[in-house]
C-alpha positions in Angstrom: 77.4 -40.9 -151.0 77.6 -43.0 -147.9 77.3 -46.7 -148.2 74.7 -48.3 -146.0 75.9 -51.1 -143.7 73.8 -54.2 -144.0 73.7 -56.3 -140.8 73.0 -59.9 -141.2 71.6 -61.7 -138.2 72.1 -65.5 -137.7 69.2 -67.7 -138.8 66.7 -68.4 -136.1 67.0 -71.9 -134.6 63.7 -72.8 -133.0 65.1 -76.1 -131.6 67.3 -74.0 -129.2 64.2 -72.6 -127.5 62.2 -75.9 -127.2 61.2 -76.8 -123.7 61.2 -80.6 -123.7 60.6 -80.7 -119.9 57.3 -78.8 -120.0 54.3 -80.8 -118.6 50.6 -80.0 -118.8 49.1 -80.3 -115.3 45.3 -80.6 -115.0 43.8 -77.4 -113.4 47.2 -75.6 -113.5 48.2 -75.5 -117.2 51.7 -75.7 -118.6 54.4 -76.3 -115.9 58.2 -76.0 -116.4 60.6 -77.3 -113.8 62.7 -74.6 -112.2 66.0 -76.2 -113.2 65.0 -76.3 -116.8 63.8 -72.7 -116.8 67.0 -71.6 -115.2 69.1 -73.5 -117.7 67.2 -71.9 -120.6 67.5 -68.4 -119.1 71.2 -68.9 -118.6 71.7 -70.0 -122.2 69.8 -66.9 -123.4 71.9 -64.6 -121.2 75.1 -66.1 -122.6 73.8 -65.5 -126.2 73.1 -61.9 -125.3 76.5 -61.5 -123.7 78.2 -62.7 -126.9 76.2 -60.2 -128.9 73.9 -62.6 -130.7 
């Protein structure tokens, strides 16, 4: 019989996804500075590139 390979994923770290720079603007809603959004996106892309 074939053995099934069990893949274990790393534990989810919600603190890595927090946007501390987000600001609620009246009439607009949640606003995130472009630099902060770019930094978060770059970090996510690096994680994907490393296979996480």
